[in-house]
C-alpha positions as CSV (number, residue, x, y, z in Angstrom):
1,M,0.0,-0.1,0.0
2,D,1.3,3.6,-0.8
3,M,1.8,5.6,2.0
4,N,0.1,8.7,-0.2
5,N,-3.1,6.6,-0.4
6,R,-3.2,6.1,3.4
7,R,-2.6,9.7,4.3
8,K,-5.3,11.2,2.0
9,P,-8.3,10.0,4.4
10,L,-6.7,11.6,7.3
11,V,-6.1,15.0,5.5
12,A,-9.5,15.0,4.4
13,D,-10.9,13.9,8.0
14,R,-8.8,16.9,9.3
15,Q,-10.1,19.4,7.0
16,T,-13.6,18.3,7.8
17,R,-13.0,18.6,11.5
18,I,-11.1,22.0,11.0
19,A,-14.5,23.2,9.1
20,Q,-16.9,21.8,11.8
21,I,-14.6,23.7,14.5
22,R,-14.6,27.1,12.3
23,S,-18.4,26.8,11.9
24,E,-18.8,26.1,15.7
25,I,-16.6,29.2,16.8
26,A,-18.6,31.3,14.3
27,A,-22.0,30.3,15.8
28,G,-20.4,31.1,19.3
29,T,-20.9,27.4,20.3
30,Y,-17.3,26.0,20.3
31,E,-16.2,27.3,23.8
32,T,-18.3,25.6,26.6
33,P,-17.7,25.6,30.2
34,A,-16.2,22.2,30.0
35,R,-13.7,23.1,27.1
36,L,-12.7,26.2,28.9
37,E,-11.9,24.3,32.2
38,A,-10.1,21.6,30.3
39,A,-7.7,24.3,28.7
40,I,-7.0,26.2,32.0
41,D,-6.1,22.8,33.6
42,S,-4.0,21.9,30.5
43,F,-2.6,25.6,31.1
44,L,-1.8,25.0,34.5
45,E,-0.3,21.5,34.2
46,T,2.2,23.2,31.6
47,Q,3.1,25.5,34.0
48,F,3.7,22.9,36.6
49,A,5.9,21.2,34.3
50,Q,8.0,24.0,33.8
51,G,8.8,24.2,37.3
52,R,6.6,27.1,38.3
53,Q,4.8,26.9,41.7
54,V,1.2,27.8,41.9
55,R,-0.7,29.0,45.2
56,G,-4.2,28.7,45.3
57,G,-7.1,26.8,43.5
58,K,-6.5,26.0,40.1
59,T,-10.4,25.6,39.1
60,S,-12.5,28.5,38.2
61,A,-15.6,26.9,39.5
62,D,-14.9,28.2,43.2
63,G,-13.8,31.9,41.4
64,S,-10.5,31.3,43.3
65,K,-7.3,33.3,42.1
66,V,-4.4,31.8,40.8
67,E,-1.1,32.9,41.9
68,F,2.3,32.3,40.1
69,L,5.2,32.5,42.2
70,E,8.5,32.7,40.0
């Protein structure tokens, strides 16, 4: 099997997904509270991995502030 033949469906799937996301963003339905929470958690985990210390709650559900100590 040729590598290019296997890659074409992946590209088409990716382009379809990108178009879907763009239409959700335009409609204002892409950013949900769950997605925002996941993005914040991912960001904070990245900051921990870089050696930063965080004081305070990391969830936005309780309205707590996050303070970075360098």
